[in-house]
C-alpha positions in Angstrom: -14.6 44.0 -16.7 -13.4 47.0 -14.6 -9.9 48.4 -14.9 -9.0 47.3 -11.4 -10.1 43.7 -12.2 -8.0 43.7 -15.3 -4.9 45.0 -13.5 -5.3 42.2 -10.9 -5.6 39.4 -13.5 -2.5 40.5 -15.5 0.1 39.2 -13.0 -1.6 35.8 -13.0 -1.6 35.7 -16.8 2.1 36.6 -16.9 2.9 33.9 -14.3 1.0 31.4 -16.5 3.2 32.3 -19.4 6.4 31.9 -17.5 5.9 28.4 -16.3 9.0 26.2 -16.3 9.6 22.5 -16.0 10.7 21.3 -12.6 12.5 17.9 -12.4 12.2 15.5 -9.5 15.7 16.5 -8.4 14.5 20.0 -7.7 11.6 18.9 -5.5 11.6 20.1 -1.9 9.5 18.8 1.0 8.2 21.2 3.7 7.1 20.5 7.3 5.4 23.2 9.4 7.2 23.8 12.7 7.0 26.8 15.0 4.9 28.7 12.5 7.5 28.3 9.7 7.9 26.0 6.7 11.1 23.9 7.1 12.4 22.7 3.7 14.1 19.4 3.2 15.4 17.5 0.1 14.3 14.0 -0.7 17.7 12.6 0.5 17.4 14.5 3.8 13.9 13.0 4.3 15.2 9.5 3.7 18.1 10.1 6.0 15.8 11.3 8.8 13.7 8.1 8.5 16.7 5.8 8.5 17.4 4.4 11.9 20.3 2.0 11.7 21.2 -0.8 9.3 19.0 -3.6 8.2 18.8 -6.8 10.2 17.5 -8.3 13.5 18.8 -7.0 16.9 17.8 -8.7 20.1 16.3 -6.5 22.9 15.3 -9.1 25.5 13.0 -12.0 26.4 9.5 -12.1 27.8 7.0 -14.9 28.7 4.9 -16.1 25.8 1.7 -15.1 27.7 2.8 -11.4 27.4 1.9 -11.4 23.7 -1.7 -10.3 23.2 -3.8 -11.4 20.1 -4.5 -7.8 19.0 -0.8 -7.0 18.9 -0.4 -9.2 15.8 -0.3 -6.4 13.2 0.4 -8.2 10.0 0.9 -11.8 8.7 4.1 -13.2 10.3 7.4 -14.0 8.7 9.3 -17.3 9.2 12.8 -17.1 10.4 15.3 -19.8 9.4 19.1 -20.1 9.4 21.4 -20.2 6.3 24.6 -22.1 6.9 26.0 -20.9 3.6 25.8 -17.2 4.7 26.7 -17.6 8.4 28.7 -20.6 9.5 27.3 -22.2 12.7 23.9 -20.4 12.4 22.0 -23.8 12.4 23.6 -24.8 15.7 22.9 -21.4 17.3 19.3 -21.4 15.9 18.6 -24.9 17.2 20.0 -24.2 20.7 18.0 -20.9 21.0 14.8 -22.6 19.8 15.1 -25.5 22.2 15.7 -23.3 25.2 12.9 -20.8 24.4 10.5 -23.7 24.0 11.6 -25.2 27.3 11.2 -21.9 29.2 8.1 -20.7 27.4 9.8 -17.4 26.3 9.5 -15.1 23.3 12.3 -12.8 22.1 11.7 -9.1 21.5 13.8 -7.6 18.7 14.4 -4.5 16.5 13.8 -5.4 12.9 14.6 -3.7 9.6 14.0 -5.9 6.5 15.8 -3.6 4.1 17.8 -0.4 4.3 14.8 1.7 3.2 12.3 -0.2 5.3 10.8 1.4 8.5 12.0 0.1 11.8 9.7 -2.4 13.5 9.5 -4.1 16.9 8.9 -7.8 16.5 8.4 -10.9 18.6 10.1 -14.2 17.8 7.6 -16.9 18.7 9.2 -20.4 18.9 7.2 -23.4 17.7 8.2 -27.1 17.8 8.0 -29.5 14.9 4.5 -31.1 14.4 4.0 -34.5 12.7 0.8 -36.1 11.5 -0.4 -39.6 12.3 1.8 -41.1 9.6 5.0 -39.3 10.8 5.1 -36.7 8.1 6.1 -33.2 9.0 3.1 -30.8 9.2 4.8 -27.8 10.8 8.6 -27.3 10.7 10.4 -26.2 13.9 11.4 -22.5 13.9 10.5 -19.0 14.8 7.5 -16.9 13.6 8.3 -13.2 13.4 5.3 -11.2 14.7 5.2 -7.5 13.9 4.3 -5.6 17.0 2.5 -2.2 17.2 4.0 1.0 18.7 2.3 3.0 21.4 1.1 5.4 18.6 -0.7 2.5 16.9 -2.9 1.6 19.9 -6.0 3.5 20.8 -8.5 3.1 23.5 -11.8 1.7 22.2 -14.9 2.3 24.4 -16.1 -1.0 25.9 -19.5 -2.3 24.8 -21.6 -3.8 27.6 -22.2 -7.5 27.2 -26.0 -8.4 27.0 -27.5 -10.8 29.5 -27.7 -14.5 28.6 -31.5 -14.3 28.5 -31.5 -11.5 25.9 -33.7 -12.5 22.9 -31.1 -11.3 20.4 -28.4 -13.5 22.1 -30.6 -16.6 21.7 -31.4 -15.8 18.1 -27.7 -15.3 17.3 -27.0 -18.7 18.8 -29.4 -20.3 16.4 -27.9 -18.4 13.4 -24.4 -19.5 14.4 -25.4 -23.1 14.9 -27.3 -23.2 11.6 -24.4 -21.8 9.5 -21.6 -23.7 11.2 -19.1 -25.1 8.7 -18.2 -28.7 9.4 -14.5 -28.2 8.4 -12.4 -25.4 7.2 -9.4 -25.8 4.8 -7.8 -22.7 3.2 -6.8 -25.0 0.3 -10.5 -25.2 -0.7 -10.6 -21.4 -1.2 -8.5 -20.3 -4.2 -8.2 -16.6 -4.8 -11.3 -15.7 -6.9 -9.5 -12.6 -8.4 -6.6 -14.7 -9.7 -9.0 -17.4 -11.0 -11.1 -14.8 -12.8 -7.9 -13.2 -14.3 -6.7 -16.5 -15.5 -10.1 -17.4 -17.0 -10.1 -14.1 -19.0 -6.6 -14.7 -20.2 -7.4 -18.2 -21.3 -10.5 -17.1 -23.1 -8.6 -14.4 -24.9 -5.8 -16.6 -26.0 -8.1 -19.5 -27.1 -10.5 -17.0 -28.7 -13.5 -18.5 -26.9 -16.3 -16.8 -25.0 -15.8 -16.2 -21.3 -18.0 -18.6 -19.2 -21.2 -16.8 -18.0 -20.9 -18.5 -14.6 -17.7 -18.3 -12.6 -17.1 -20.5 -9.6 -16.3 -18.4 -6.5 -16.0 -20.6 -3.4 -15.9 -17.5 -1.1 -19.6 -16.9 -1.7 -21.9 -18.2 1.1 -23.9 -21.4 0.2 -27.3 -20.3 -1.1 -29.1 -23.4 0.2 -27.9 -22.9 3.8 -28.8 -19.2 3.9 -32.2 -19.8 2.3 -33.1 -22.2 5.1 -32.1 -19.5 7.6 -34.0 -16.7 6.0 -36.7 -16.6 8.7 -34.0 -16.1 11.3 -32.6 -13.2 9.4 -36.0 -11.6 9.0 -36.6 -11.8 12.8 -33.2 -10.2 13.5 -33.9 -7.4 11.0 -37.3 -6.8 12.7 -35.5 -6.3 16.1 -33.2 -3.6 14.6 -35.3 -1.1 12.6 -32.2 0.9 11.7 -31.1 -1.9 9.5 -34.0 -1.2 7.1 -33.4 2.6 7.0 -32.3 3.8 3.6 -29.0 5.6 3.5 -29.5 9.3 3.3 -28.6 10.6 -0.1 -26.1 13.5 -0.2 -27.6 16.8 -1.0 -27.0 18.1 -4.5 -24.7 21.0 -4.9 -26.2 24.4 -5.3 -25.4 26.1 -8.6 -23.2 29.1 -8.2 -24.9 32.5 -8.2 -22.7 33.7 -11.0 -21.2 31.0 -13.2 -19.2 33.5 -15.1 -17.4 34.6 -11.9 -16.5 31.0 -11.0 -13.0 30.0 -12.3 -12.9 27.1 -14.6 -11.5 23.8 -13.4 -7.8 23.7 -13.9 -6.1 20.9 -15.9 -2.4 20.2 -16.3 -1.2 23.3 -18.1 1.4 23.1 -20.8 4.1 25.7 -21.1 2.8 28.8 -22.8 5.2 31.2 -24.4 4.6 34.8 -25.4 4.7 35.9 -29.0 8.3 37.1 -28.8 9.4 33.8 -27.1 7.6 31.7 -29.7 9.6 33.4 -32.5 12.9 32.6 -30.8 12.0 29.1 -29.6 12.1 27.2 -32.9 10.0 24.0 -33.5 8.1 22.3 -30.7 11.2 20.6 -29.4 10.8 21.6 -25.8 14.3 23.3 -25.7 14.2 23.6 -22.0 13.7 19.9 -21.4 16.4 19.1 -24.0 18.8 21.5 -22.2 17.9 20.0 -18.9 18.7 16.5 -20.1 22.0 17.6 -21.6 23.0 19.2 -18.3 22.0 16.0 -16.4 24.0 14.0 -18.8 27.1 16.1 -18.3 26.6 16.0 -14.5 25.9 12.2 -14.4 22.4 12.7 -12.9 20.3 11.2 -15.7 18.8 8.7 -13.2 17.1 11.6 -11.3 15.0 12.5 -14.4 11.6 11.0 -15.0 10.9 8.5 -17.8 8.6 10.9 -19.8 11.4 13.5 -19.9 14.0 10.9 -21.1 11.5 9.6 -23.7 10.8 13.1 -24.9 14.5 13.8 -25.3 15.1 10.6 -27.3 12.1 11.2 -29.5 13.3 14.8 -30.2 16.6 13.3 -31.3 15.0 10.7 -33.5 16.0 7.7 -31.4 14.0 4.7 -30.2 12.1 5.4 -27.0 11.1 2.0 -25.8 12.4 0.0 -22.8 12.8 0.6 -19.1 14.4 3.7 -17.4 17.8 2.1 -17.3 17.6 1.4 -21.1 16.6 5.1 -21.7 19.5 6.3 -19.6 22.0 4.0 -21.4 20.7 5.2 -24.8 21.2 8.8 -23.9 24.7 8.2 -22.4 25.7 6.4 -25.6 24.7 9.3 -27.9 
């Protein structure tokens, strides 16, 4: 190695030796603006994102027809009154529901579920009570809270021309849809296969029995029905040759010309001390972390430290290190 190369690598080696532990309380977040990096603390970032208190605030009313199907961003909430919290809420709720149903209106509102939740625009959709043939309630009366998109969430998608009715592919798709039509659909017939699999593994482990080789998954398509439609699928595949094209495998990386010149992949580096520092440091007790915890304890900011740091401190002091973060903080404060 040349002298110049050695001189350039020495500062990097010294910086590696002088690494210090940074607690989450010291983190800073930067945003590029005007060619500069603007620094913020975590609390300042949270304050910028906070827009008002949590709750529901009425903006106005619109006809129900104004709500488009694609504007339903997520599964809706159900809004109901609580007379124990707000007296008279049931009366106001019932009056508003009846009038919105009579006029065919929806309510637009600002919505924050919690203090730290992002602000959302929502639509309150009224729905009347539904009873079955025997007079039992199927759907309770109330409001569905529909989360609406912002202008930034909507993008223009290029329109695809609709093929003519006489198109061969259209006719074949009709046959496929008719052949695989489900007679009925009931969500109660489709339990979550992930949860069922998890429960089966737990049961087999506790009972010390073998896990069943076959696992019932009602979300899989019926083999008998799809086998009878195989010829339809084959004809459709023949109409679209690209469906049979194998995916192009990614090209293998070329080896470096000089492997010795390529820096090794970095892993999480532990603190490295020089020979002089090692003589003064004492046993592997991580004095800096211990000092940092002691300072946080004196300042009342133990909650800002991470769980690994708190556990390492307790372990260094010969204390029990189990439990949640609140337990660790309480154990350190009681020392």
